[in-house]
C-alpha positions as CSV (number, residue, x, y, z in Angstrom):
1,M,35.8,15.6,2.8
2,R,38.0,12.5,3.3
3,R,41.2,11.4,1.7
4,V,41.5,8.1,0.0
5,P,43.9,6.0,2.1
6,D,47.0,4.5,0.4
7,E,45.9,1.0,1.1
8,L,43.0,1.4,-1.3
9,A,45.2,2.2,-4.2
10,G,44.0,0.2,-7.3
11,V,40.5,-0.3,-5.9
12,R,37.4,0.7,-7.9
13,L,35.9,4.1,-6.8
14,D,32.5,2.6,-5.8
15,Q,34.3,0.0,-3.6
16,A,36.6,2.6,-2.1
17,L,33.6,4.8,-1.3
18,A,31.8,1.9,0.4
19,R,34.8,1.3,2.7
20,M,35.4,5.0,3.3
21,F,31.8,5.8,4.1
22,P,30.5,2.6,5.9
23,E,27.6,4.6,7.3
24,H,26.0,4.5,3.8
25,S,25.2,1.4,1.8
26,R,27.1,0.6,-1.4
27,S,24.0,0.9,-3.5
28,R,23.3,4.3,-2.1
29,M,26.8,5.5,-2.8
30,Q,26.5,4.2,-6.4
31,A,23.2,6.2,-6.8
32,W,24.9,9.3,-5.5
33,L,27.7,8.8,-7.9
34,R,25.2,8.7,-10.8
35,E,23.5,11.8,-9.4
36,G,26.7,13.8,-9.3
37,R,26.7,14.0,-5.5
38,V,30.4,12.7,-5.3
39,T,33.4,14.8,-6.2
40,V,37.0,13.5,-6.5
41,D,39.6,16.2,-6.2
42,A,36.8,18.8,-6.7
43,A,35.6,17.1,-10.0
44,R,32.4,15.1,-10.5
45,P,33.2,11.8,-12.1
46,T,31.2,11.1,-15.2
47,G,30.3,8.1,-17.3
48,N,30.7,4.7,-15.6
49,A,32.3,6.5,-12.6
50,G,32.1,3.6,-10.2
51,K,34.5,1.5,-12.2
52,R,37.4,4.0,-12.3
53,K,40.2,3.3,-9.9
54,V,41.6,5.4,-7.1
55,W,45.3,5.5,-6.3
56,G,45.4,7.0,-2.8
57,G,45.5,10.6,-1.6
58,E,42.5,11.8,-3.6
59,R,40.1,14.2,-1.8
60,V,36.6,12.8,-1.8
61,R,33.5,14.8,-0.9
62,V,30.0,13.3,-0.7
63,E,26.8,15.4,-0.6
64,P,24.2,13.0,0.8
65,A,20.7,13.3,-0.6
66,A,18.0,14.0,2.0
67,D,16.4,10.9,3.4
68,P,12.8,11.0,2.2
69,R,11.7,9.3,5.4
70,A,12.8,12.3,7.4
71,S,9.9,14.4,6.0
72,A,7.5,11.6,5.3
73,F,5.3,12.2,8.3
74,G,4.3,15.8,7.8
75,P,1.0,17.4,6.9
76,E,0.0,18.0,3.2
77,A,-3.0,19.8,1.8
78,I,-4.6,16.8,0.1
79,A,-8.4,16.8,-0.4
80,L,-10.2,14.2,1.7
81,N,-13.8,12.9,1.2
82,V,-14.9,12.9,4.8
83,V,-18.0,10.8,5.3
84,Y,-18.3,11.3,9.1
85,E,-16.3,13.1,11.8
86,D,-16.6,13.9,15.5
87,D,-14.1,14.3,18.4
88,A,-13.3,10.6,18.4
89,I,-13.3,9.2,14.9
90,L,-12.9,10.2,11.3
91,V,-14.5,8.1,8.5
92,I,-13.0,8.7,5.0
93,D,-14.0,7.5,1.5
94,K,-10.6,6.9,0.0
95,P,-10.2,7.2,-3.8
96,A,-8.3,4.6,-5.8
97,G,-4.6,5.6,-6.3
98,L,-4.1,7.1,-2.8
99,V,-1.5,5.3,-0.7
100,V,-2.6,5.1,3.0
101,H,0.7,5.1,4.8
102,P,4.2,6.4,3.7
103,G,6.6,3.7,2.6
104,S,9.2,2.8,0.0
105,G,8.5,4.7,-3.2
106,N,5.6,6.6,-1.6
107,W,7.1,8.8,1.1
108,R,4.8,11.8,0.5
109,G,1.3,12.4,-0.8
110,T,-0.4,9.7,1.3
111,L,-3.6,9.5,3.3
112,L,-1.6,9.9,6.5
113,N,-0.2,13.2,5.2
114,A,-3.7,14.4,4.4
115,I,-5.0,13.4,7.8
116,L,-2.2,15.4,9.5
117,H,-3.3,18.4,7.6
118,H,-7.0,17.9,8.3
119,A,-6.5,17.0,12.0
120,P,-3.1,18.3,13.2
121,R,-3.6,16.7,16.7
122,N,-3.4,13.3,15.1
123,A,0.4,13.8,14.9
124,A,0.5,12.7,18.5
125,L,-1.1,9.3,17.7
126,P,0.7,6.2,16.4
127,R,0.3,6.1,12.6
128,A,-1.7,9.4,12.9
129,G,-4.6,7.4,14.2
130,I,-4.8,4.9,11.3
131,V,-6.1,1.5,12.5
132,H,-6.6,-0.4,9.2
133,R,-5.6,0.1,5.6
134,L,-6.8,-0.2,2.1
135,D,-4.5,-1.1,-0.8
136,K,-3.4,1.9,-3.0
137,D,-5.8,1.0,-5.8
138,T,-8.7,-0.1,-3.6
139,S,-11.3,2.6,-3.1
140,G,-13.8,3.0,-0.2
141,L,-14.3,3.4,3.5
142,L,-11.9,3.4,6.4
143,V,-12.0,4.7,9.9
144,V,-9.3,6.8,11.6
145,A,-9.1,7.4,15.3
146,K,-8.7,11.0,16.7
147,T,-7.7,10.1,20.2
148,L,-5.5,7.4,21.7
149,A,-8.5,5.9,23.6
150,A,-10.5,5.7,20.4
151,Q,-7.5,4.1,18.6
152,T,-7.1,1.5,21.3
153,D,-10.8,0.7,21.3
154,L,-11.0,0.4,17.5
155,A,-7.9,-1.8,17.4
156,R,-9.5,-4.1,20.0
157,Q,-12.7,-4.3,17.8
158,L,-10.7,-5.2,14.8
159,H,-8.9,-7.9,16.8
160,A,-12.2,-9.2,18.1
161,R,-13.5,-9.2,14.4
162,S,-16.5,-7.1,15.4
163,V,-15.9,-4.4,12.8
164,R,-18.1,-5.2,9.8
165,R,-16.3,-4.6,6.5
166,E,-18.0,-5.4,3.2
167,Y,-16.5,-5.0,-0.2
168,L,-17.8,-5.1,-3.8
169,A,-15.5,-7.0,-6.1
170,L,-15.7,-7.8,-9.8
171,V,-14.0,-11.1,-10.5
172,H,-13.2,-13.0,-13.6
173,G,-15.3,-16.0,-14.5
174,A,-18.8,-17.2,-13.7
175,L,-19.6,-17.8,-10.1
176,R,-22.9,-19.6,-9.6
177,V,-23.3,-19.4,-5.8
178,G,-21.7,-17.7,-2.9
179,G,-19.5,-19.4,-0.3
180,T,-16.7,-19.0,2.2
181,V,-12.9,-19.2,1.7
182,D,-11.3,-20.3,4.9
183,A,-7.6,-20.5,4.0
184,P,-4.5,-19.1,5.9
185,I,-2.5,-16.3,4.2
186,G,1.2,-15.7,4.4
187,R,4.1,-14.3,2.5
188,H,4.6,-15.9,-0.9
189,P,7.6,-18.3,-0.6
190,V,9.3,-17.0,-3.7
191,A,7.8,-13.6,-4.7
192,R,8.2,-11.9,-1.3
193,T,6.2,-8.8,-2.4
194,R,3.1,-11.0,-2.8
195,M,0.9,-12.9,-0.4
196,A,-0.4,-16.4,-0.9
197,V,-2.5,-19.1,0.6
198,A,0.1,-20.8,2.9
199,A,-0.2,-23.6,5.4
200,R,1.8,-21.7,7.9
201,G,0.1,-18.4,7.2
202,K,-2.3,-16.5,9.5
203,P,-5.9,-17.6,9.7
204,A,-8.1,-15.8,7.1
205,R,-11.7,-16.1,6.2
206,T,-13.7,-14.3,3.5
207,R,-17.4,-14.8,2.9
208,Y,-18.7,-13.9,-0.6
209,A,-22.1,-13.7,-2.2
210,V,-23.0,-13.4,-5.9
211,L,-24.8,-10.1,-6.8
212,R,-24.8,-10.1,-10.6
213,R,-23.3,-12.0,-13.5
214,F,-21.9,-10.6,-16.7
215,R,-20.2,-12.1,-19.7
216,G,-16.8,-13.2,-18.4
217,A,-17.2,-11.7,-14.9
218,T,-19.2,-11.8,-11.7
219,L,-20.0,-9.0,-9.2
220,V,-19.6,-10.3,-5.7
221,E,-20.0,-8.9,-2.2
222,C,-17.2,-10.0,0.1
223,R,-17.3,-9.8,3.9
224,L,-14.0,-9.9,5.8
225,E,-13.9,-11.9,9.0
226,T,-10.2,-11.3,9.3
227,G,-8.0,-8.5,7.9
228,R,-4.9,-10.0,6.2
229,T,-2.9,-8.2,3.6
230,H,-4.5,-8.6,0.1
231,Q,-7.0,-11.0,1.7
232,I,-9.8,-10.7,-0.9
233,R,-7.4,-10.6,-3.8
234,V,-5.6,-13.7,-2.6
235,H,-8.7,-15.7,-1.6
236,M,-10.7,-15.0,-4.8
237,D,-7.6,-15.9,-6.9
238,S,-7.2,-19.1,-4.9
239,I,-10.7,-20.3,-6.0
240,G,-10.0,-19.5,-9.6
241,H,-11.7,-16.1,-9.8
242,P,-9.1,-13.4,-9.5
243,L,-10.2,-9.7,-9.4
244,V,-10.6,-7.9,-12.7
245,G,-7.7,-5.5,-13.2
246,D,-5.5,-6.9,-10.4
247,P,-1.9,-6.4,-11.5
248,V,-0.4,-8.9,-9.0
249,Y,-2.9,-11.7,-8.7
250,G,-5.0,-11.2,-11.8
251,R,-5.0,-13.2,-15.0
252,R,-7.4,-13.4,-17.8
253,A,-8.5,-16.1,-20.2
254,A,-8.6,-15.9,-23.9
255,G,-11.7,-14.1,-25.1
256,T,-11.9,-11.8,-22.1
257,P,-14.1,-8.8,-23.1
258,A,-12.0,-5.6,-23.8
259,A,-13.7,-3.7,-20.9
260,L,-12.3,-6.3,-18.5
261,A,-8.9,-6.7,-20.1
262,T,-8.2,-2.9,-20.0
263,F,-9.5,-2.0,-16.6
264,P,-6.5,-0.3,-14.9
265,R,-6.8,-1.3,-11.3
266,Q,-8.2,-4.1,-9.1
267,A,-12.0,-3.9,-9.2
268,L,-12.4,-3.7,-5.4
269,H,-14.4,-1.2,-3.4
270,A,-14.9,-1.0,0.4
271,A,-18.6,-0.3,0.2
272,R,-19.8,-0.7,3.8
273,L,-18.3,-0.2,7.3
274,A,-19.9,-0.7,10.6
275,L,-18.6,-0.6,14.2
276,T,-19.3,0.3,17.8
277,H,-18.6,3.9,18.4
278,P,-15.6,4.1,20.8
279,V,-17.3,6.8,23.0
280,T,-21.0,6.5,22.7
281,R,-21.0,2.6,22.3
282,A,-23.8,3.0,19.7
283,E,-23.7,0.8,16.6
284,V,-22.8,3.1,13.7
285,G,-22.3,2.4,10.0
286,W,-21.6,4.0,6.6
287,T,-22.0,3.1,3.0
288,S,-20.1,4.3,-0.1
289,P,-21.4,4.1,-3.6
290,L,-19.4,2.6,-6.4
291,P,-16.8,5.1,-7.8
292,A,-17.2,6.3,-11.3
293,D,-14.7,4.0,-12.9
294,L,-16.3,0.9,-11.5
295,R,-19.8,2.1,-12.5
296,A,-18.6,2.8,-16.0
297,L,-17.1,-0.7,-16.2
298,L,-20.4,-2.4,-15.1
299,D,-22.3,-0.2,-17.5
300,A,-20.0,-1.3,-20.3
301,L,-20.5,-5.0,-19.4
302,G,-24.2,-4.6,-19.0
């Protein structure tokens, strides 16, 4: 509990709190006010409490909310579709909707939490052994290390671009032939939560091949030669064929079939993964069939 100093007389409560509790941001204090975590003279301010004024001498108590980051990196009993596992690596077929790593807005219920429950020793590894990621709404295969040596080796393979990652994507429009998009990717200059083709971005290359054409859409196979954030989504959008269902980069033309217009996620699936086993040095690989929602979409189009 702290007393409001006399020099703050006449100042708004939220401004006074920011000055009295500099260890917390003003926005956080405002949120705690709304949540009833602040008392003034043992009473909880109501209504538009932040705008009320203080006059000095009031006794203020703040009950901080627990920081969700403090418990983010703990085990949770979340089901995993394990495709392969040995003492060195774990290959998982991730469903759409599962976040890979805790972050803002998703501090619990992630793949990392599931890994720590499935393999508790991974708590000793950086990022619980995760070496690459898939977007929340992208389904498919990813590999996780179970030892530090395996994690280091897999990271080197990714850096050397020797890990083979192939995706199936349904894109808007009619693609006639395959090709390569070789365009650097960086943070969007205005919308900072998005990525974009940018002259000063990091090198990025995606090869794509046409597999099947539908009315208004084309199924393509994409092979990543680099691993930039949102790479396939950005690259396909840059050539005028954004992914079906993509809420960030997608757009649809007039007359788009209803099945495409209403698909609730980006139509992207990590279908094949191949690498050099970090212990045996054998070439190993796995495949994942299209998940049910994408199969249903293709059936509806076909």
